[in-house]
All heavy atoms as an XYZ file, in Angstrom:
685
protein
N      49.165    128.540     90.498
C      50.499    128.009     90.415
C      51.521    129.133     90.270
O      52.604    129.050     90.813
C      50.603    127.052     89.230
C      51.946    126.404     89.137
S      51.827    124.944     88.144
C      53.483    124.815     87.600
N      51.162    130.172     89.549
C      52.081    131.289     89.347
C      52.372    131.993     90.666
O      53.509    132.443     90.887
C      51.501    132.268     88.341
N      51.386    132.071     91.536
C      51.593    132.712     92.840
C      52.573    131.890     93.675
O      53.470    132.438     94.313
C      50.256    132.905     93.572
C      49.395    133.909     92.801
C      50.482    133.378     94.993
C      47.994    134.051     93.335
N      52.418    130.574     93.642
C      53.331    129.696     94.381
C      54.755    129.809     93.879
O      55.713    129.855     94.671
N      54.921    129.874     92.563
C      56.261    130.022     91.981
C      56.857    131.369     92.358
O      58.048    131.470     92.673
C      56.202    129.842     90.451
C      55.879    128.380     90.127
C      57.504    130.262     89.792
C      55.615    128.118     88.661
N      56.043    132.404     92.375
C      56.528    133.729     92.752
C      56.964    133.761     94.209
O      58.014    134.336     94.541
C      55.441    134.774     92.503
N      56.195    133.128     95.082
C      56.563    133.082     96.500
C      57.851    132.297     96.685
O      58.742    132.710     97.441
C      55.412    132.491     97.337
C      54.229    133.460     97.365
C      55.873    132.175     98.752
C      52.967    132.893     97.978
N      57.978    131.153     96.000
C      59.192    130.352     96.093
C      60.400    131.120     95.564
O      61.474    131.099     96.168
C      59.019    129.039     95.335
C      60.202    128.083     95.384
C      60.485    127.659     96.823
C      59.929    126.868     94.533
N      60.233    131.815     94.450
C      61.335    132.610     93.893
C      61.745    133.718     94.856
O      62.945    133.985     95.046
C      60.928    133.201     92.549
N      60.765    134.346     95.487
C      61.067    135.397     96.463
C      61.820    134.823     97.655
O      62.812    135.409     98.119
C      59.766    136.080     96.917
C      59.977    137.168     97.919
C      60.573    138.356     97.542
C      59.587    137.004     99.235
C      60.780    139.367     98.472
C      59.788    137.999    100.169
C      60.387    139.194     99.784
N      61.380    133.665     98.158
C      62.073    133.041     99.293
C      63.491    132.625     98.913
O      64.418    132.765     99.712
C      61.290    131.842     99.814
C      60.120    132.231    100.684
S      59.410    130.847    101.565
C      60.732    130.425    102.669
N      63.669    132.109     97.690
C      65.014    131.759     97.239
C      65.902    132.995     97.167
O      67.069    132.953     97.568
C      64.956    131.073     95.873
C      64.527    129.618     95.878
C      64.289    129.121     94.461
C      65.570    128.764     96.570
N      65.360    134.097     96.677
C      66.129    135.341     96.633
C      66.524    135.787     98.034
O      67.673    136.154     98.270
C      65.319    136.448     95.937
C      65.954    137.796     96.073
C      67.079    138.116     95.344
C      65.430    138.726     96.957
C      67.681    139.359     95.486
C      66.015    139.973     97.103
C      67.156    140.288     96.364
N      65.576    135.755     98.952
C      65.861    136.157    100.333
C      66.943    135.262    100.940
O      67.865    135.741    101.600
C      64.573    136.105    101.186
C      63.567    137.143    100.710
C      64.868    136.285    102.663
C      63.977    138.570    100.920
N      66.838    133.946    100.714
C      67.801    133.013    101.288
C      69.197    133.216    100.708
O      70.187    133.187    101.439
C      67.337    131.581    101.057
N      69.282    133.440     99.406
C      70.591    133.623     98.769
C      71.189    134.978     99.134
O      72.393    135.097     99.368
C      70.459    133.482     97.236
C      71.727    133.908     96.521
C      70.107    132.050     96.875
N      70.366    135.996     99.222
C      70.851    137.348     99.503
C      70.870    137.674    100.989
O      71.083    138.836    101.349
C      69.983    138.358     98.766
N      70.699    136.699    101.852
C      70.638    136.950    103.294
C      71.833    137.747    103.827
O      71.648    138.674    104.614
C      70.477    135.640    104.058
N      73.068    137.437    103.421
C      74.190    138.230    103.952
C      74.120    139.707    103.569
O      74.655    140.553    104.278
C      75.418    137.572    103.333
C      74.994    136.196    102.997
C      73.537    136.296    102.640
N      73.453    140.016    102.460
C      73.340    141.412    102.040
C      72.158    142.121    102.689
O      72.125    143.352    102.741
C      73.187    141.483    100.517
C      74.306    140.834     99.699
C      73.929    140.825     98.231
C      75.611    141.565     99.926
N      71.172    141.352    103.153
C      69.934    141.942    103.661
C      69.872    142.089    105.174
O      69.032    142.803    105.683
C      68.741    141.089    103.201
C      68.540    140.968    101.700
C      67.436    139.965    101.405
C      68.218    142.314    101.103
N      70.719    141.407    105.896
C      70.612    141.446    107.350
C      71.115    142.771    107.897
O      71.978    143.408    107.332
C      71.311    140.270    107.994
C      72.800    140.227    107.787
C      73.445    140.107    106.607
C      73.799    140.318    108.780
N      74.789    140.108    106.806
C      75.044    140.232    108.134
C      73.780    140.454    110.161
C      76.248    140.287    108.823
C      74.982    140.504    110.829
C      76.185    140.423    110.171
N      70.529    143.199    108.978
C      70.878    144.489    109.571
C      71.795    144.321    110.773
O      72.666    145.134    110.997
C      69.597    145.222    110.021
O      68.867    144.382    110.901
C      68.732    145.578    108.830
N      71.578    143.267    111.539
C      72.351    142.994    112.751
C      72.653    141.503    112.751
O      71.891    140.710    112.196
C      71.538    143.375    114.015
C      72.310    143.101    115.280
C      71.114    144.827    113.961
N      73.751    141.089    113.383
C      74.088    139.670    113.474
C      72.914    138.929    114.124
O      72.503    139.267    115.234
C      75.351    139.490    114.300
C      75.783    138.046    114.437
O      75.276    137.203    113.681
O      76.625    137.766    115.305
N      72.353    137.903    113.448
C      71.162    137.225    113.974
C      71.416    136.412    115.242
O      70.477    136.061    115.942
C      70.717    136.316    112.826
C      71.907    136.159    111.973
C      72.741    137.384    112.149
N      72.672    136.125    115.563
C      72.966    135.341    116.759
C      73.513    136.186    117.901
O      73.723    135.671    118.995
C      73.985    134.234    116.438
O      75.190    134.836    115.962
C      73.430    133.278    115.390
N      73.736    137.465    117.649
C      74.302    138.340    118.678
C      73.278    138.587    119.788
O      72.155    138.998    119.529
C      74.734    139.662    118.066
N      73.697    138.325    121.011
C      72.831    138.545    122.174
C      73.197    139.888    122.797
O      74.362    140.137    123.093
C      72.982    137.405    123.192
C      72.501    136.103    122.558
C      72.212    137.712    124.468
C      72.717    134.887    123.427
N      72.214    140.741    122.969
C      72.425    142.070    123.544
C      71.357    142.317    124.605
O      70.299    142.886    124.313
C      72.366    143.130    122.456
N      71.591    141.882    125.846
C      70.567    142.040    126.886
C      70.099    143.481    127.089
O      68.968    143.717    127.490
C      71.247    141.513    128.141
C      72.338    140.615    127.648
C      72.779    141.192    126.342
N      70.943    144.438    126.785
C      70.537    145.838    126.966
C      69.525    146.289    125.908
O      68.892    147.324    126.072
C      71.765    146.744    126.916
O      72.379    146.658    125.645
N      69.377    145.484    124.828
C      68.446    145.851    123.748
C      67.272    144.883    123.675
O      66.728    144.632    122.613
C      69.203    145.874    122.426
C      70.296    146.914    122.429
C      71.083    146.898    121.164
C      72.164    147.972    121.266
N      73.068    147.960    120.142
N      66.851    144.356    124.822
C      65.757    143.389    124.882
C      64.423    144.037    124.559
O      64.170    145.178    124.895
C      65.631    142.797    126.292
C      66.834    142.145    126.789
C      66.721    141.776    128.238
N      65.338    141.623    128.667
C      64.964    141.074    129.793
N      65.863    140.636    130.627
N      63.706    140.974    130.106
N      63.566    143.258    123.889
C      62.169    143.634    123.638
C      62.010    145.025    123.030
O      61.107    145.781    123.403
C      61.342    143.522    124.919
C      61.346    142.114    125.465
O      61.334    141.150    124.714
N      61.390    142.000    126.784
N      62.855    145.359    122.082
C      62.743    146.646    121.402
C      61.594    146.607    120.403
O      61.310    145.576    119.806
C      64.031    146.975    120.639
C      65.238    147.182    121.518
C      65.306    148.631    121.945
N      66.350    148.832    122.933
C      67.414    149.574    122.734
N      67.615    150.150    121.579
N      68.287    149.735    123.709
N      60.964    147.718    120.212
C      59.914    147.839    119.200
C      60.593    148.041    117.843
O      61.764    148.406    117.784
C      58.959    149.012    119.523
C      58.231    148.755    120.824
C      59.706    150.325    119.581
N      59.885    147.815    116.751
C      60.495    148.030    115.438
C      61.032    149.449    115.285
O      60.401    150.423    115.700
C      59.339    147.777    114.469
C      58.456    146.821    115.204
C      58.551    147.231    116.650
N      62.234    149.538    114.710
C      62.881    150.833    114.516
C      63.794    150.740    113.292
O      63.778    149.752    112.576
C      63.703    151.199    115.760
O      64.759    150.270    115.932
N      64.611    151.769    113.065
C      65.532    151.754    111.930
C      66.570    150.650    112.072
O      66.964    150.038    111.088
C      66.234    153.103    111.810
C      65.341    154.224    111.373
C      66.074    155.541    111.308
O      67.321    155.560    111.449
O      65.413    156.562    111.120
N      67.035    150.374    113.274
C      68.050    149.349    113.493
C      67.425    147.962    113.593
O      67.952    146.997    113.036
C      68.837    149.655    114.771
C      69.988    148.703    115.082
C      70.997    148.692    113.941
C      70.667    149.107    116.376
N      66.298    147.848    114.269
C      65.609    146.561    114.437
C      64.268    146.631    113.699
O      63.269    147.070    114.246
C      65.367    146.268    115.926
C      66.650    146.071    116.699
C      67.186    147.085    117.477
C      67.323    144.864    116.629
C      68.362    146.895    118.170
C      68.496    144.667    117.320
C      69.013    145.690    118.093
O      70.186    145.494    118.772
N      64.249    146.202    112.435
C      63.074    146.366    111.581
C      61.850    145.646    112.114
O      60.732    146.125    111.975
C      63.366    145.889    110.177
C      64.343    146.751    109.435
C      64.968    147.869    109.906
C      64.803    146.570    108.116
N      65.784    148.395    108.948
C      65.711    147.612    107.842
C      64.556    145.631    107.135
C      66.360    147.742    106.623
C      65.197    145.755    105.918
C      66.080    146.804    105.674
N      62.028    144.456    112.717
C      60.905    143.718    113.316
C      60.959    143.763    114.832
O      60.196    143.081    115.488
C      60.921    142.256    112.873
C      60.602    142.002    111.424
C      60.669    140.723    110.913
C      60.224    143.017    110.573
C      60.387    140.468    109.579
C      59.941    142.783    109.239
C      60.025    141.498    108.748
N      61.850    144.542    115.397
C      62.027    144.597    116.842
C      63.067    143.583    117.289
O      63.788    143.003    116.486
N      63.158    143.363    118.597
C      64.106    142.388    119.138
C      63.386    141.492    120.140
O      62.338    141.842    120.669
C      65.292    143.091    119.798
O      64.876    143.846    120.912
N      63.973    140.336    120.399
C      63.338    139.373    121.303
C      63.828    139.546    122.745
O      64.466    140.544    123.068
C      63.558    137.942    120.798
C      65.020    137.531    120.791
O      65.878    138.300    121.252
O      65.303    136.412    120.327
N      63.532    138.561    123.593
C      63.861    138.647    125.014
C      65.366    138.642    125.285
O      65.801    139.057    126.351
C      63.219    137.485    125.794
C      61.717    137.513    125.816
C      61.115    136.881    124.570
O      61.796    136.360    123.704
N      59.802    136.960    124.466
N      66.168    138.177    124.337
C      67.618    138.157    124.507
C      68.301    139.304    123.761
O      69.519    139.404    123.757
C      68.193    136.814    124.031
C      67.710    135.593    124.802
C      68.247    134.321    124.167
C      68.129    135.678    126.255
N      67.524    140.154    123.119
C      68.060    141.293    122.396
C      68.502    140.962    120.983
O      69.194    141.757    120.350
N      68.105    139.812    120.457
C      68.462    139.428    119.088
C      67.494    140.074    118.101
O      66.311    140.213    118.386
C      68.431    137.911    118.935
C      69.428    137.217    119.838
C      69.282    135.738    119.756
N      67.945    135.376    120.255
C      67.578    134.149    120.573
N      68.422    133.160    120.425
N      66.371    133.904    121.021
N      68.015    140.456    116.939
C      67.207    141.097    115.903
C      66.287    140.066    115.252
O      66.750    139.076    114.682
C      68.123    141.719    114.857
C      67.366    142.445    113.769
O      66.298    143.000    114.070
O      67.852    142.461    112.630
N      64.989    140.277    115.314
C      64.013    139.324    114.774
C      64.069    139.297    113.251
O      64.005    138.227    112.639
C      62.595    139.653    115.284
C      62.543    139.460    116.796
C      61.560    138.778    114.592
C      61.253    139.911    117.434
N      64.227    140.431    112.597
C      64.294    140.477    111.134
C      65.447    139.626    110.611
O      65.270    138.816    109.699
C      64.440    141.918    110.651
C      64.784    142.029    109.190
C      63.825    141.800    108.217
C      66.077    142.350    108.775
C      64.140    141.876    106.870
C      66.398    142.430    107.446
C      65.432    142.200    106.492
O      65.750    142.273    105.169
N      66.632    139.789    111.183
C      67.791    139.019    110.736
C      67.582    137.533    110.963
O      67.983    136.701    110.146
C      69.049    139.476    111.469
O      69.338    140.814    111.157
N      66.937    137.179    112.051
C      66.678    135.767    112.328
C      65.663    135.186    111.342
O      65.767    134.036    110.930
C      66.208    135.597    113.764
C      67.317    135.975    114.763
C      66.876    135.886    116.191
N      66.534    134.534    116.604
C      67.424    133.597    116.934
N      68.706    133.866    116.878
N      67.024    132.407    117.315
N      64.686    135.978    110.928
C      63.700    135.522    109.938
C      64.374    135.326    108.578
O      64.143    134.325    107.896
C      62.529    136.521    109.826
C      61.668    136.235    108.615
C      61.691    136.491    111.091
N      65.244    136.244    108.189
C      65.932    136.146    106.898
C      66.816    134.903    106.859
O      66.799    134.141    105.894
C      66.748    137.429    106.619
C      67.678    137.236    105.443
C      65.830    138.605    106.373
N      67.588    134.680    107.905
C      68.436    133.487    107.943
C      67.610    132.218    108.139
O      68.003    131.150    107.687
C      69.508    133.616    109.020
C      70.743    134.283    108.485
C      70.923    135.647    108.608
C      71.699    133.555    107.803
C      72.038    136.267    108.102
C      72.820    134.158    107.285
C      72.993    135.517    107.435
O      74.097    136.128    106.914
N      66.461    132.318    108.773
C      65.580    131.166    108.933
C      65.009    130.684    107.614
O      64.672    129.508    107.462
N      64.909    131.565    106.631
C      64.426    131.168    105.293
C      65.350    130.130    104.686
O      64.896    129.207    104.011
C      64.325    132.393    104.382
N      66.654    130.240    104.943
C      67.606    129.250    104.430
C      67.309    127.876    104.998
O      67.255    126.887    104.264
C      69.030    129.647    104.799
C      69.545    130.817    104.042
C      70.945    131.130    104.476
N      71.580    131.988    103.493
C      72.846    132.289    103.504
N      73.637    131.821    104.438
N      73.348    133.075    102.579
N      67.122    127.806    106.284
C      66.849    126.522    106.934
C      65.538    125.939    106.425
O      65.452    124.755    106.109
C      66.816    126.690    108.467
C      66.424    125.401    109.150
C      68.159    127.182    108.985
N      64.519    126.758    106.306
C      63.213    126.292    105.831
C      63.295    125.723    104.421
O      62.703    124.680    104.126
C      62.201    127.433    105.847
O      61.989    127.880    107.160
N      64.018    126.381    103.542
C      64.145    125.895    102.174
C      64.936    124.597    102.104
O      64.564    123.681    101.363
C      64.790    126.959    101.290
C      63.904    128.154    100.973
C      64.693    129.241    100.268
C      62.728    127.726    100.118
N      66.013    124.493    102.866
C      66.806    123.254    102.863
C      65.965    122.088    103.372
O      65.960    121.004    102.783
C      68.091    123.425    103.702
C      68.755    122.086    103.957
C      69.051    124.370    103.013
N      65.235    122.295    104.456
C      64.391    121.231    105.003
C      63.283    120.870    104.016
O      63.023    119.688    103.757
C      63.802    121.648    106.373
C      62.722    120.691    106.827
C      64.900    121.745    107.410
N      62.640    121.852    103.438
C      61.563    121.592    102.482
C      62.029    120.814    101.267
O      61.407    119.820    100.868
N      63.128    121.246    100.655
C      63.651    120.533     99.492
C      64.171    119.155     99.874
O      64.009    118.194     99.123
C      64.743    121.343     98.797
C      64.212    122.474     97.962
C      64.625    123.773     98.190
C      63.301    122.244     96.948
C      64.134    124.819     97.434
C      62.809    123.280     96.180
C      63.220    124.569     96.422
N      64.791    119.042    101.047
C      65.274    117.739    101.505
C      64.150    116.736    101.683
O      64.248    115.579    101.256
N      63.069    117.171    102.289
C      61.912    116.292    102.477
C      61.303    115.911    101.135
O      60.924    114.754    100.921
C      60.869    116.975    103.390
C      59.551    116.247    103.355
C      61.398    117.059    104.811
N      61.221    116.857    100.211
C      60.668    116.556     98.885
C      61.523    115.522     98.152
O      60.994    114.578     97.552
C      60.553    117.840     98.061
N      62.832    115.675     98.215
C      63.730    114.726     97.544
C      63.655    113.357     98.205
O      63.529    112.332     97.525
C      65.180    115.264     97.528
C      66.170    114.181     97.120
C      65.289    116.464     96.606
N      63.728    113.319     99.535
C      63.653    112.031    100.232
C      62.312    111.346     99.998
O      62.261    110.129     99.804
C      63.896    112.213    101.729
C      65.336    112.502    102.131
C      65.421    112.810    103.626
C      66.239    111.349    101.776
N      61.237    112.101    100.010
C      59.917    111.525     99.739
C      59.816    110.978     98.328
O      59.239    109.905     98.105
N      60.392    111.694     97.366
C      60.368    111.219     95.981
C      61.195    109.951     95.812
O      60.772    109.006     95.138
C      60.906    112.300     95.042
O      60.075    113.433     95.089
N      62.364    109.906     96.420
C      63.220    108.724     96.328
C      62.550    107.533     97.001
O      62.531    106.415     96.453
C      64.607    109.002     96.938
C      65.413    107.724     97.109
C      65.371    109.999     96.078
N      61.979    107.747     98.177
C      61.304    106.651     98.879
C      60.087    106.165     98.084
O      59.875    104.955     97.949
C      60.876    107.102    100.277
N      59.310    107.059     97.541
C      58.148    106.676     96.739
C      58.547    105.930     95.477
O      57.898    104.946     95.096
N      59.628    106.384     94.847
C      60.119    105.698     93.655
C      60.590    104.281     93.999
O      60.262    103.323     93.292
C      61.263    106.489     93.029
C      61.904    105.885     91.784
C      60.892    105.828     90.649
C      63.123    106.677     91.384
N      61.320    104.152     95.094
C      61.805    102.829     95.503
C      60.645    101.895     95.840
O      60.618    100.739     95.402
C      62.742    102.968     96.703
N      59.675    102.373     96.584
C      58.518    101.546     96.938
C      57.738    101.170     95.681
O      57.311    100.017     95.519
C      57.621    102.283     97.955
C      58.343    102.403     99.291
C      56.276    101.581     98.118
C      57.666    103.334    100.277
N      57.548    102.099     94.777
C      56.840    101.816     93.534
C      57.565    100.798     92.666
O      56.945     99.916     92.065
N      58.885    100.903     92.590
C      59.655     99.942     91.807
C      59.557     98.542     92.403
O      59.361     97.552     91.672
C      61.125    100.366     91.723
C      61.422    101.506     90.782
C      62.876    101.955     90.934
C      61.150    101.125     89.356
N      59.688     98.439     93.720
C      59.590     97.134     94.375
C      58.191     96.562     94.176
O      58.039     95.380     93.831
C      59.954     97.229     95.870
C      59.608     95.958     96.613
C      61.429     97.574     96.047
N      57.173     97.350     94.383
C      55.806     96.874     94.204
C      55.563     96.441     92.759
O      54.926     95.426     92.498
C      54.798     97.948     94.608
C      53.370     97.500     94.457
C      52.818     96.629     95.373
C      52.600     97.929     93.388
C      51.504     96.186     95.242
C      51.302     97.507     93.232
C      50.744     96.622     94.170
O      49.466     96.203     94.012
N      56.077     97.220     91.808
C      55.905     96.874     90.403
C      56.598     95.571     90.043
O      56.079     94.754     89.274
N      57.785     95.345     90.605
C      58.511     94.107     90.315
C      57.804     92.916     90.948
O      57.724     91.850     90.343
C      59.957     94.218     90.819
C      60.775     95.160     89.987
S      62.538     95.337     90.372
C      62.817     94.550     91.878
N      57.283     93.084     92.153
C      56.585     91.993     92.822
C      55.259     91.719     92.112
O      54.867     90.561     91.928
C      56.339     92.343     94.318
C      55.387     91.349     94.974
C      57.660     92.408     95.050
N      54.566     92.732     91.696
C      53.259     92.600     91.052
C      53.386     91.897     89.693
O      52.516     91.137     89.320
C      52.651     94.001     90.886
C      51.307     94.031     90.344
C      50.318     93.745     91.445
N      48.990     94.041     90.929
C      47.933     93.349     91.260
N      48.030     92.368     92.109
N      46.782     93.669     90.776
N      54.432     92.215     88.970
C      54.638     91.625     87.629
C      55.167     90.203     87.706
O      55.070     89.453     86.741
C      55.576     92.477     86.820
S      54.870     94.056     86.339
N      55.778     89.806     88.806
C      56.372     88.466     88.902
C      55.369     87.393     89.196
O      54.258     87.425     89.388
C      57.428     88.445     90.006
C-alpha cells in the first residue's frame, strides 16, 4: 500500500508541477524536428509531428488523474445509490 501511495503522490506532484517541468510546448508542431532521439532539448525524443514526448507525458498525467478520480467518485456514488435503493426495498 505504501508503494501505491508513493506512486500516487509522485503523479500528483508531476501533474501539479507540470508548468514548471515541461521543456517544450507539448502541443507545438515542428515538422523540422520530427522523430528526434532523446537529447537535452527533447528528453524522451519527439514524435512524427515534432512534438516533445516528455512534455506530452507530463501533461498527460493531469488527464489521467482527473479521469481516474472522476471514475472513482462516479463509481462510489452509483454504488451508494444502488445500495441504498436495494436496502430500502429489502427492508420494506
